[in-house]
Structure formats: structure tokens, C-alpha cells
C-alpha positions in Angstrom: 0.0 0.0 0.0 2.8 2.4 0.8 4.4 1.8 -2.6 1.1 2.5 -4.3 0.7 5.6 -2.3 4.2 6.8 -3.1 3.7 6.1 -6.8 0.5 8.0 -6.9 2.2 11.1 -5.4 5.1 11.1 -7.9 5.3 14.5 -9.7 3.8 14.3 -13.2 5.4 16.6 -15.7 3.2 18.8 -17.7 3.3 20.3 -21.2 2.4 24.0 -21.2 -0.1 25.6 -23.5 0.8 29.0 -25.1 -1.6 30.9 -22.9 -0.2 29.6 -19.6 2.2 31.7 -17.5 5.6 30.1 -17.0 7.7 30.6 -13.8 11.2 29.5 -13.0 12.0 28.7 -9.3 15.7 28.6 -8.5 17.9 28.1 -5.5 21.5 27.5 -4.6 23.3 25.7 -1.7 26.9 25.6 -0.8 27.5 22.7 -3.2 24.8 22.7 -5.9 22.2 24.8 -7.8 18.7 23.7 -8.8 15.7 25.0 -10.7 12.1 24.0 -11.4 10.3 25.2 -14.5 6.5 25.4 -13.8 3.4 26.5 -15.5 0.6 28.3 -13.6 -2.8 26.5 -14.0 -6.2 26.7 -12.2 -4.9 24.0 -9.9 -1.8 25.9 -9.0 1.8 25.6 -10.3 2.5 22.4 -12.3 6.0 21.1 -13.0 7.3 21.0 -16.5 11.0 20.1 -15.9 13.7 20.1 -13.3 17.4 21.0 -13.3 20.3 20.4 -10.9 24.0 20.9 -11.2 26.9 20.5 -8.8 29.1 23.5 -8.3 32.7 23.5 -9.2 35.4 24.0 -6.6 35.7 27.6 -7.7 31.9 28.2 -7.7 31.5 26.9 -4.1 33.6 29.9 -3.0 31.2 32.4 -4.5 29.2 34.7 -2.2 25.6 33.8 -1.5 24.5 36.5 -4.0 26.8 35.2 -6.7 25.7 31.6 -6.2 22.0 32.5 -6.3 22.7 34.6 -9.5 24.6 31.7 -11.0 21.6 29.5 -10.3 19.3 31.8 -12.3 21.9 32.0 -15.1 22.4 28.2 -15.3 18.7 27.4 -15.0 17.8 29.7 -17.9 20.7 28.4 -19.9 19.4 24.8 -19.3 15.8 25.6 -20.2 16.5 28.3 -22.8 14.8 26.3 -25.6 11.6 26.1 -23.5 11.8 29.7 -22.4 12.5 31.5 -25.6 9.5 33.5 -26.8 7.7 33.3 -23.4 7.2 35.9 -20.8 8.1 34.1 -17.6 8.7 35.0 -13.9 11.8 34.1 -12.0 11.4 33.3 -8.3 14.3 33.3 -5.8 14.4 33.2 -2.1 17.4 35.6 -2.1 15.7 39.0 -2.0 18.7 41.2 -3.2 18.4 39.5 -6.6 15.0 41.2 -7.1 16.6 44.6 -7.5 19.6 44.4 -10.0 17.6 45.4 -13.1 16.2 48.5 -11.3 19.6 49.9 -11.1 22.8 48.3 -12.4 25.5 49.1 -9.9 29.0 50.2 -11.1 30.3 47.8 -8.4 29.1 44.7 -10.3 31.9 42.4 -11.2 32.5 41.4 -14.8 31.1 37.9 -14.0 27.9 39.4 -12.5 27.5 41.7 -15.5 27.8 38.8 -17.9 25.2 36.7 -16.0 22.8 39.7 -15.7 23.2 40.5 -19.4 22.4 36.9 -20.4 19.4 36.7 -18.0 18.0 40.1 -19.3 17.7 38.6 -22.8 15.0 36.3 -21.5 13.4 38.0 -18.5 13.9 40.9 -16.0 11.0 39.9 -13.9 12.6 38.5 -10.7 10.5 38.1 -7.6 11.1 37.0 -4.1 9.6 33.8 -2.8 9.9 32.4 0.8 12.1 29.4 1.3 9.1 27.3 2.4 7.4 28.0 -1.0 10.6 27.1 -2.9 11.1 23.6 -1.5 11.5 21.9 -4.9 14.3 24.1 -6.1 15.8 24.0 -2.6 15.9 20.2 -2.7 17.4 20.1 -6.2 20.1 22.5 -5.0 21.0 20.1 -2.2 20.9 16.9 -4.3 24.6 16.4 -3.7 24.0 15.9 0.0 22.2 12.6 -0.7 25.2 10.9 -2.3 26.0 7.5 -0.8 29.4 7.0 0.5 31.4 4.0 -0.9 32.8 1.1 1.2 36.3 1.5 2.4 37.7 -1.9 1.4 41.1 -1.3 3.1 39.3 -0.5 6.3 37.1 -3.6 6.0 40.2 -5.8 5.3 42.0 -4.3 8.4 38.9 -4.9 10.6 38.6 -8.5 9.5 42.3 -9.1 10.2 41.9 -7.9 13.8 38.5 -9.7 14.4 39.0 -12.7 16.7 35.5 -14.1 16.1 36.0 -14.0 12.3 39.2 -16.1 12.8 37.1 -18.7 14.6 34.5 -18.7 11.8 37.2 -19.1 9.1 38.7 -22.1 10.9 35.3 -23.8 11.6 34.0 -26.5 9.3 30.4 -26.4 10.7 29.0 -23.2 9.2 25.8 -22.5 7.2 27.8 -20.3 4.9 30.9 -20.8 2.8 33.8 -18.4 3.4 36.4 -17.6 0.8 39.4 -15.3 0.6 39.2 -12.7 -2.1 42.6 -11.1 -2.8 43.0 -7.7 -4.5 46.5 -7.0 -5.4 49.4 -8.0 -3.1 48.1 -6.5 0.2 44.3 -6.5 0.2 42.5 -9.7 1.3 38.8 -9.8 2.2 36.8 -12.8 3.3 33.3 -13.1 1.7 30.4 -15.4 1.7 30.2 -17.5 -1.5 27.6 -20.0 -0.4 25.4 -18.9 -3.2 28.2 -19.4 -5.7 28.5 -15.7 -6.4 32.1 -14.7 -6.0 31.9 -11.1 -6.9 32.3 -7.7 -5.3 28.7 -7.6 -4.2 29.5 -10.2 -1.6 32.4 -8.4 -0.1 30.4 -7.3 2.9 30.5 -10.5 4.9 26.8 -11.0 6.0 27.2 -12.9 9.2 30.2 -10.9 10.4 28.7 -7.5 9.7 25.4 -8.5 11.4 27.3 -9.7 14.5 29.1 -6.3 14.7 25.9 -4.2 14.2 24.0 -6.2 16.8 26.6 -5.5 19.4 26.3 -1.7 19.0 
């Protein structure tokens, strides 16, 4: 039932009609930028497409203003073929970005001027939206935070070498599983369960040994 409910709540992308107002919601975090292209309907904003990109090492050092400006620039660049010819509204939760086209400051950096010049070719209608109403773009700008870490095989091998219980299991002939040594190079050796005749990297995490360690914590 939970799977059916989750499937029913998955966002359905829409195709806009010429008379519908388009809006672009953008946001930036310390590591990524994101955007959501929506069309305004009688039932409220409906998603058309999403965009997300990880920031480069240099871009992560930008000020908040510059990262948020970059988010608008990159989102428009990504959706430009869908935005050309349309009047659309840009929404950002960074209020200072709602003023740049009212008065271009002489203090703008060359990079800011380039971004503003590109953005102005598509829209100068930038409005503020609260963070709570910009949740989709906010989530897309933080997508990098959900990356899964990989297994440290060297740490696993070292832990197995020091584990006394594993040594007993290896020497025992009365086990419901079959243990085999998997050697990687000259120094790395990991014991894995091959009782199902699958001697591949997917079995590196020794089931019974890992469960014993987790249950103790």
C-alpha cells in the first residue's frame, strides 16, 4: 500500500499551453544549484521540468549573492529552448536579486554583468519567494547531500584481520555459509560469503560478520 501511495504522489510533468504563465524557481546551496520550471494553472503551479548541477570548486567559494545569481543563469541556460518566446517570472528566495535590473551598480563584477546580461535577454521579472514555498528548487540544489558513500575496502580488510570471532569462523567446518578469501593486489585480502556461488564484489560485505558487529552496538 505504501508503494502504491508513493507512486500516486510522484510528480507528473506537464506540457504547457501557449496561454499559460511560466515561472522558474531557482535556489543555490553551498554545493549545488537547482531549478524547477513550472506553468501556472487553475490547480496551481504544475511542474514542466527540473534542473540540478553540482558547483565546481571555484563556484563553491562564491558569495551567496553570486551563487544565487549563478543558479538563475544556469537554469535559464538549461531551459532556454523552452523559455525563448515566453514571458516568464523568475522566483528566488534571495531578496537582493529582485533589484539588480532596477539599477545596475557600477560595483558589479564582470562575471555578474555577464550573468545579468544573459538573464536580461530572457526576463527581467525577478520576484522574491519564501524558502518554504521554494522547496523543490531547494531540494534540487542540495541533491549532492544525498550521495551515498562508498565502502572503504582497506578498512574492511583491516577490521577483518583484527577480528577474533571471524578467525574462529574461518577455521570452523560447521557453518551454514561458505567463506572464501578474495585477494585484491598483493596486500588486500577480504573474506566473503560464496555459499550462493557468487564470487563477486557484491558479496564483499560478509553478512554474518557484519550482522554480529551491528547487533553489538
